[in-house]
C-alpha positions as CSV (number, residue, x, y, z in Angstrom):
1,M,79.7,-33.4,35.2
2,L,77.0,-31.3,33.6
3,F,74.8,-32.5,30.7
4,A,72.1,-30.7,28.8
5,V,69.4,-33.3,28.1
6,T,66.5,-32.9,25.8
7,M,63.7,-35.4,26.4
8,D,60.9,-35.6,23.8
9,V,57.9,-37.7,25.0
10,H,55.9,-39.9,22.6
11,L,53.0,-41.6,24.5
12,P,50.9,-43.9,22.4
13,P,47.5,-42.2,21.6
14,D,45.7,-45.3,22.6
15,M,47.4,-45.7,26.0
16,D,45.0,-46.7,28.8
17,P,44.2,-43.6,30.8
18,D,44.9,-45.3,34.1
19,V,48.3,-46.6,32.9
20,K,49.1,-43.1,31.6
21,A,48.1,-41.4,34.9
22,D,50.2,-43.9,36.9
23,I,53.3,-43.4,34.7
24,L,53.0,-39.6,34.9
25,A,52.6,-39.6,38.7
26,R,55.7,-41.9,39.1
27,E,57.7,-39.7,36.6
28,K,56.8,-36.5,38.5
29,A,57.8,-38.1,41.9
30,Y,61.1,-39.4,40.6
31,S,62.1,-36.2,38.8
32,Q,61.2,-34.1,41.8
33,Q,63.3,-36.4,44.0
34,L,66.2,-35.9,41.7
35,Q,65.7,-32.1,41.7
36,K,65.7,-32.0,45.5
37,S,68.9,-34.1,45.6
38,G,70.7,-31.7,43.2
39,V,71.1,-34.2,40.4
40,W,68.5,-32.4,38.3
41,P,69.2,-28.7,39.0
42,H,67.3,-27.3,36.0
43,I,64.3,-28.3,33.9
44,W,62.4,-26.2,31.3
45,R,59.4,-27.0,29.2
46,C,60.0,-26.6,25.5
47,A,57.1,-24.5,24.4
48,G,54.6,-26.1,22.1
49,R,56.0,-29.6,22.5
50,Y,55.7,-32.5,24.9
51,S,59.4,-32.0,25.6
52,N,61.8,-30.6,28.2
53,L,65.3,-29.3,28.2
54,S,67.1,-30.1,31.5
55,V,70.6,-29.9,33.0
56,L,71.7,-32.9,35.0
57,D,74.7,-32.8,37.4
58,V,76.1,-36.4,37.7
59,K,79.4,-37.9,38.6
60,D,79.9,-39.8,35.3
61,N,78.3,-41.2,32.2
62,Q,77.1,-44.3,34.0
63,Q,75.2,-42.3,36.6
64,L,73.6,-40.3,33.8
65,H,72.6,-43.5,32.1
66,D,71.2,-44.9,35.3
67,V,69.2,-41.7,36.1
68,L,67.7,-41.5,32.6
69,S,66.9,-45.2,32.2
70,Q,65.0,-45.2,35.5
71,L,62.6,-42.5,34.3
72,P,59.1,-44.1,34.1
73,L,58.6,-42.3,30.8
74,F,62.0,-43.6,29.4
75,P,60.4,-46.2,27.1
76,Y,58.4,-43.4,25.5
77,M,61.2,-40.9,25.1
78,T,63.7,-39.7,22.5
79,I,66.6,-38.3,24.4
80,D,69.5,-36.1,23.2
81,V,72.5,-35.6,25.5
82,T,75.1,-32.9,25.2
83,P,78.1,-32.8,27.6
84,L,78.7,-29.3,29.0
85,A,81.9,-27.5,29.7
86,T,82.6,-24.2,31.4
87,H,82.8,-21.3,28.9
88,P,85.8,-18.9,29.3
89,S,83.6,-15.8,28.9
90,D,81.2,-16.9,31.8
91,I,81.2,-13.8,34.1
92,A,80.6,-16.1,37.1
93,L,84.1,-17.4,36.6
94,L,85.5,-13.9,36.4
95,E,83.8,-13.0,39.7
96,E,85.1,-16.1,41.4
97,G,88.6,-15.3,40.4
98,S,88.5,-11.7,41.9
């Protein structure tokens, strides 16, 4: 199942710099592990914001919840999830059918 996920990060301005550095390092390692495994095939920075738009490929809603809730930045995020479906005008589908 594919999901478009927008993650907006809101770190406290007074967060201890060492705590922030640790959380960011763990977040990067975890997200890159998910990218390498294929669970997180796409990630884009939303220009001008501390935010990303990602596509996650998971087996079900529970796996999506598990993946997102294990993000080290999860307590500092506002997350918007949109389930994705194949569009009938997608030319990749037309090419597969030929």
